[in-house]
C-alpha positions in Angstrom: -0.1 0.1 -0.2 1.4 3.3 -1.2 1.1 6.8 1.2 -0.9 9.3 -1.0 -0.9 11.6 1.7 0.9 15.0 1.1 4.2 15.4 2.9 4.6 17.5 5.5 7.0 20.4 4.6 9.7 21.3 7.1 9.5 25.1 8.4 12.0 26.8 5.8 10.5 24.7 2.9 7.1 25.8 3.9 8.1 29.6 3.9 9.7 29.1 0.4 6.2 27.7 -0.7 4.5 30.4 0.5 6.7 33.4 -0.7 6.5 31.3 -4.3 2.7 31.4 -4.0 2.6 35.0 -2.8 4.8 36.2 -5.8 2.2 34.2 -7.6 -0.4 36.2 -6.2 1.1 39.8 -6.9 2.0 38.7 -10.5 -1.8 37.7 -11.2 -3.8 40.0 -8.9 -1.4 42.7 -7.6 -0.4 43.5 -4.1 -3.7 44.5 -2.9 -5.3 40.9 -3.5 -2.1 39.6 -1.2 -3.2 39.4 2.0 -2.2 36.4 4.8 -5.5 34.9 4.7 -5.8 34.7 1.1 -2.2 33.2 0.9 -3.1 30.6 3.3 -6.2 29.7 1.2 -4.5 29.6 -2.1 -1.1 27.9 -0.3 -3.8 25.3 1.1 -2.8 25.8 4.6 -4.3 27.2 7.6 -4.2 31.2 8.4 -2.0 30.7 11.5 0.3 29.2 9.5 1.0 32.4 7.2 1.1 34.4 10.6 3.8 32.2 12.3 5.6 32.9 9.2 5.3 36.5 8.3 3.0 37.9 11.2 1.5 40.8 9.0 1.0 41.2 5.7 3.6 44.0 6.2 6.2 41.5 7.2 5.0 39.3 4.3 5.5 42.0 1.7 8.9 43.0 3.3 9.9 39.4 3.3 9.0 39.4 -0.7 10.9 42.4 -1.1 14.0 41.1 0.6 14.0 37.8 -1.6 13.8 39.6 -4.7 16.5 42.0 -3.4 19.1 39.2 -2.2 18.7 37.2 -5.8 19.2 40.2 -7.6 22.4 41.3 -4.9 23.9 37.7 -5.6 23.9 37.8 -9.1 25.4 41.4 -9.1 28.2 40.4 -6.8 29.0 37.3 -8.8 29.0 39.3 -12.0 31.5 41.9 -10.6 33.7 39.0 -9.3 34.3 38.2 -13.0 34.8 41.8 -14.0 38.1 43.4 -15.0 38.7 46.2 -12.6 38.3 48.7 -14.9 36.0 51.7 -14.3 34.1 51.3 -17.8 33.8 47.5 -17.2 32.6 47.8 -13.4 29.8 50.3 -14.7 29.0 48.5 -17.8 28.5 45.4 -15.6 26.3 47.5 -12.3 24.1 49.2 -15.1 23.3 45.8 -17.0 22.7 44.1 -13.7 20.0 47.1 -12.3 18.2 46.8 -15.7 17.9 43.0 -15.4 16.9 43.3 -11.8 13.8 44.9 -13.0 13.2 43.1 -16.0 13.7 39.9 -14.0 11.8 40.7 -11.3 9.4 42.1 -13.3 6.6 44.8 -12.6 6.3 42.4 -9.1 9.1 44.6 -8.1 7.7 48.1 -8.4 4.7 46.8 -7.0 6.1 45.6 -3.9 8.3 48.3 -3.6 5.4 50.7 -3.8 3.3 48.8 -1.4 6.2 49.1 1.2 5.6 52.7 1.2 2.5 52.4 3.6 3.9 52.1 7.0 7.2 53.1 9.3 8.0 49.3 9.0 7.9 49.0 5.5 9.6 52.3 4.9 12.2 51.2 7.6 12.8 47.7 5.6 12.8 49.4 2.0 15.4 51.8 3.5 17.7 49.1 4.8 17.8 47.4 1.5 18.4 50.7 -0.2 21.1 51.4 2.2 22.7 47.8 1.2 22.7 48.7 -2.5 24.5 52.1 -1.6 26.8 50.1 0.3 27.3 48.0 -2.3 27.6 50.8 -4.8 30.3 52.5 -2.9 32.6 49.5 -2.4 32.1 49.0 -6.1 33.3 52.2 -7.2 35.6 53.4 -4.3 38.5 52.5 -6.0 37.7 54.7 -8.9 37.6 58.2 -7.5 39.2 60.3 -5.1 35.9 61.6 -3.6 35.7 61.5 -0.1 33.5 58.7 1.3 30.5 60.8 2.4 30.4 62.6 -1.5 30.7 59.2 -3.0 27.9 57.8 -0.7 25.5 60.5 -1.6 26.2 60.6 -5.3 25.6 56.8 -4.8 22.2 57.3 -3.8 21.1 59.7 -6.6 22.6 57.0 -8.7 19.9 54.2 -6.9 17.5 56.8 -7.5 18.5 57.3 -11.2 18.7 53.5 -11.9 14.9 53.2 -10.5 13.2 55.9 -12.4 15.3 54.8 -15.5 14.0 51.4 -15.2 10.5 52.6 -15.1 11.0 54.4 -18.3 12.3 50.8 -19.3 9.5 48.8 -18.0 6.9 51.2 -19.8 8.6 50.3 -23.2 10.1 54.1 -23.5 13.6 52.9 -24.0 15.3 49.3 -24.4 16.8 47.3 -21.6 20.3 48.3 -23.5 19.8 51.9 -23.9 18.6 52.1 -20.5 21.4 50.3 -19.3 24.0 52.1 -21.3 22.7 55.6 -19.9 23.1 54.6 -16.4 26.9 53.2 -16.8 27.4 56.5 -18.5 25.9 58.0 -15.3 27.9 55.9 -13.0 31.4 56.9 -14.6 30.4 60.8 -14.6 29.2 60.5 -10.9 33.1 59.7 -10.3 34.1 63.1 -11.4 35.0 65.8 -8.9 32.7 68.5 -8.3 
């Protein structure tokens, strides 16, 4: 006799299943449809399971955002490891990775980002991730400039904002991904010039 009952998932496996289901909901119906109750229904679990994993809807959105972010950071770091230590090459890889982030994550990235603007908890989580990107940019670009750390940091904040704005143009079909990456790469290089 074969056991046909569903296999019980470990806590990490269940978390991954829930995040995958949540991303599907966002992709298909938008962030407005994503509640812990609806996630439980779609994932075939009880509501307490989703609350145990994420606590609140905000907690769920934050985890989705962090998951997307972690995947993109890992891809960028891997690409930078293989990149010659020349400014032009580093700028090219960083700008391509930025635009690829938005296309590979899709419109869900912007939807989740917009949904994160609702509460202090979500704003703090988003700021933490942006700060991580700023640090990553500073570390990658620092060897190519004589700017002070403070000046470089502020310019990297601007670059990240510019990358997000350019990506919106790209996602709306107003500019190609290659052109968006090229413009951001030029901005990266120009950023390192003294004021």
